[in-house]
C-alpha positions in Angstrom: -19.1 -8.7 6.4 -18.1 -12.1 7.6 -14.8 -12.4 9.5 -13.1 -14.1 6.6 -9.6 -13.1 7.9 -10.2 -14.0 11.5 -7.0 -14.7 13.4 -4.8 -12.8 10.9 -2.4 -10.0 11.7 -1.7 -7.1 9.3 1.1 -4.6 9.1 0.3 -1.5 7.1 2.6 1.3 6.2 1.1 4.7 5.7 -1.9 3.4 7.6 -3.0 6.6 9.3 -4.7 8.3 6.3 -6.2 7.7 2.9 -5.9 4.3 1.3 -3.9 3.0 4.3 -6.5 4.0 6.8 -9.3 2.5 4.7 -7.3 -0.7 4.3 -6.7 -1.0 8.1 -10.4 -0.6 8.9 -11.4 -3.0 6.1 -9.0 -5.7 7.3 -10.0 -5.2 10.9 -13.7 -5.6 10.0 -12.7 -8.9 8.4 -11.1 -10.1 11.6 -7.5 -8.9 11.5 -5.5 -7.4 14.3 -3.6 -4.4 12.7 -0.3 -2.6 13.2 -0.3 0.9 11.7 3.0 2.4 10.6 3.1 6.2 10.3 5.8 8.8 9.8 4.5 12.0 11.3 0.7 11.4 11.6 0.7 10.3 15.2 -2.7 11.5 16.1 -4.4 10.1 13.0 -2.7 6.8 13.6 -3.9 6.6 17.2 -7.4 7.4 16.0 -7.4 4.6 13.5 -6.1 2.2 16.2 -8.9 3.2 18.5 -11.4 2.6 15.7 -9.9 -0.9 15.3 -10.0 -1.6 19.0 -13.7 -0.5 18.9 -14.2 -3.4 16.5 -12.8 -5.8 19.1 -9.3 -6.2 17.4 -5.9 -5.5 18.7 -4.1 -2.5 17.2 -0.7 -0.9 17.4 0.7 2.4 16.1 4.4 2.5 15.3 6.5 5.4 14.0 9.0 4.6 11.2 10.6 6.0 8.1 10.0 3.3 5.6 12.9 4.5 3.4 15.3 3.6 6.2 15.9 -0.2 6.7 17.1 0.5 10.3 13.9 2.4 11.1 11.7 -0.4 9.7 13.7 -3.0 11.7 13.0 -1.0 14.9 9.3 -0.8 13.9 9.2 -4.6 13.6 11.0 -4.9 16.9 8.1 -3.0 18.5 5.6 -5.1 16.5 7.1 -8.4 17.7 6.6 -7.3 21.4 2.9 -7.7 20.9 2.5 -10.1 17.9 4.3 -13.4 17.2 3.4 -13.5 13.5 2.4 -11.3 10.5 0.1 -12.7 7.9 -0.5 -9.6 5.7 1.9 -6.8 4.9 0.7 -3.7 2.9 3.4 -1.4 1.6 1.3 1.8 1.2 3.5 4.6 2.3 4.8 6.7 -0.6 6.5 10.0 -1.3 7.2 12.1 -4.3 8.2 15.5 -5.7 5.9 17.0 -8.4 8.3 18.7 -10.8 9.5 18.2 -14.4 12.1 15.5 -14.7 14.8 17.9 -15.8 14.4 19.8 -12.5 14.8 16.7 -10.3 18.0 15.8 -8.3 19.7 12.7 -7.1 18.2 13.3 -3.7 14.7 13.3 -5.2 15.5 10.0 -7.0 16.8 8.3 -4.0 13.9 9.4 -1.8 11.3 8.2 -4.3 13.0 4.8 -4.9 13.8 4.1 -1.3 10.3 5.0 0.0 8.2 3.7 -2.9 10.1 0.7 -4.1 12.9 -0.4 -1.7 10.5 -0.4 1.3 8.7 -3.5 -0.1 12.0 -5.5 -0.1 12.9 -4.2 3.4 9.4 -5.2 4.7 9.9 -8.7 3.2 13.3 -9.1 4.9 11.7 -8.2 8.2 8.4 -10.0 7.8 9.2 -13.3 6.1 10.9 -14.9 9.2 7.6 -14.5 11.1 5.2 -15.0 8.2 3.4 -18.3 8.0 2.4 -20.2 4.9 -0.5 -18.3 3.2 1.1 -14.9 4.0 0.5 -12.0 1.7 2.5 -8.9 0.6 0.7 -6.1 -1.2 2.3 -3.0 -2.7 0.4 0.1 -3.8 1.2 1.4 -7.3 -0.4 3.9 -9.7 -1.0 4.3 -13.4 2.2 6.5 -13.5 4.1 3.2 -13.6 3.0 2.7 -17.2 1.9 6.1 -18.4 3.7 9.4 -18.7 2.0 11.9 -16.3 3.2 15.5 -16.1 5.4 16.2 -13.1 5.2 12.5 -12.0 8.4 11.2 -13.6 10.4 10.0 -10.6 7.2 8.8 -8.8 6.2 6.8 -11.8 9.6 5.3 -12.2 9.6 4.2 -8.6 6.2 2.6 -9.0 7.4 0.7 -12.1 10.3 -0.5 -10.0 7.9 -1.5 -7.3 5.9 -3.6 -9.7 9.0 -5.3 -11.1 10.3 -6.0 -7.6 7.0 -7.5 -6.6 7.2 -10.0 -9.5 10.7 -11.0 -8.4 9.7 -11.5 -4.7 6.6 -13.5 -5.8 9.0 -15.9 -7.6 11.3 -16.1 -4.6 8.7 -16.5 -1.9 6.3 -18.8 -3.8 7.9 -22.0 -2.4 7.1 -20.7 1.1 3.5 -20.4 0.3 3.8 -16.6 0.4 2.2 -14.4 -2.3 3.2 -10.9 -3.5 0.9 -8.7 -5.5 0.3 -5.1 -6.4 -2.8 -3.0 -6.4 -2.6 -0.1 -8.9 -5.1 2.6 -8.3 -6.5 5.2 -10.7 -7.3 8.8 -9.7 -8.3 8.7 -6.0 -9.2 12.0 -4.4 -6.9 11.6 -1.3 -4.9 14.2 0.7 -1.9 13.3 -1.6 -3.8 14.4 -4.7 -4.3 17.9 -3.1 -0.6 18.5 -3.7 -1.0 18.1 -7.5 -1.2 21.5 -9.3 -3.5 19.9 -11.9 -5.8 18.1 -9.3 -9.0 19.5 -10.7 -8.0 18.6 -14.3 -7.1 15.1 -13.2 -10.4 14.5 -11.5 -12.4 16.0 -14.4 -10.5 13.9 -17.0 -11.0 10.8 -14.9 -14.7 11.4 -14.6 -15.0 11.9 -18.3 -13.0 8.9 -19.4 -14.0 6.3 -16.8 -16.7 3.9 -18.0 -18.0 3.3 -14.5 -19.1 6.8 -13.3 -18.7 6.1 -9.6 -15.8 8.2 -8.2 -12.9 6.1 -7.0 -12.4 6.3 -3.2 -9.8 4.9 -0.8 -12.4 2.3 0.2 -12.6 0.9 -3.3 -8.8 0.4 -3.3 -9.1 -1.2 0.2 -11.7 -3.6 -1.2 -9.2 -4.8 -3.8 -6.5 -5.3 -1.3 -8.9 -7.3 0.8 -9.8 -9.5 -2.1 -6.1 -10.4 -2.7 -5.8 -11.3 1.0 -8.6 -13.9 0.9 -7.8 -17.7 0.7 -9.7 -17.7 -2.5 -6.8 -15.8 -4.1 -4.3 -18.5 -3.1 -2.9 -18.8 -6.7 -2.8 -15.1 -7.5 0.8 -13.9 -7.2 3.1 -11.6 -9.1 0.0 -9.8 -10.4 -0.8 -6.1 -10.7 -4.5 -5.5 -10.1 -5.7 -2.2 -11.6 -8.6 -0.5 -9.8 -9.7 2.5 -11.8 -13.2 2.0 -13.0 -12.0 1.3 -16.5 -10.0 4.5 -16.9 -7.0 2.8 -18.5 -9.0 1.0 -21.1 -10.5 4.2 -22.4 -7.9 5.5 -24.8 
């Protein structure tokens, strides 16, 4: 792959595993230096950083709780000790409780909203002052933002909020030459999916309903994120790009 993003710097939350890890490696191969933000996956984050350094890029692992604005501010403080700008911010870290809506609490609501939606706004507040024209924010959503999925109520609501917030930020930041988009993934067999009680059913249904039979991987989602970071996507903003092999068009 050509180094189409050479000289760029990326800041990726939840970058130690799954989609975040695949994205970090994809962007590094395209020429980016990368900062990995993790919560409790220190060893995995360092392993990703080493893989990035092996590609000849700079890498940094930073611990932070993305639901806490003060924690993210500290993470950006560490980031700015090594980097003077950020070109790409990927808000990938997410959390959720898999229970029926009637069993959920205010604590569950706040945790989902603060981690999955508010974090994008906090990242923008920290990153915009050091983001040059042509900068990109990308949030990670899911089909639960527009579909009712059992035990996914608060997560789905937070993803819907994330998509709405991205549109608002795209409008606000457009005059600065900064774009904001969302990548919404279908059923990806990541570590997170292992916590779903109906994991096998989800995978089976996805395989049956998806027109393109290739199983969706974190690398496929990373490819979509990469596409939105390219200069050729300069006029794509406020958009939610669905990557699901056609699952959502199949009834």
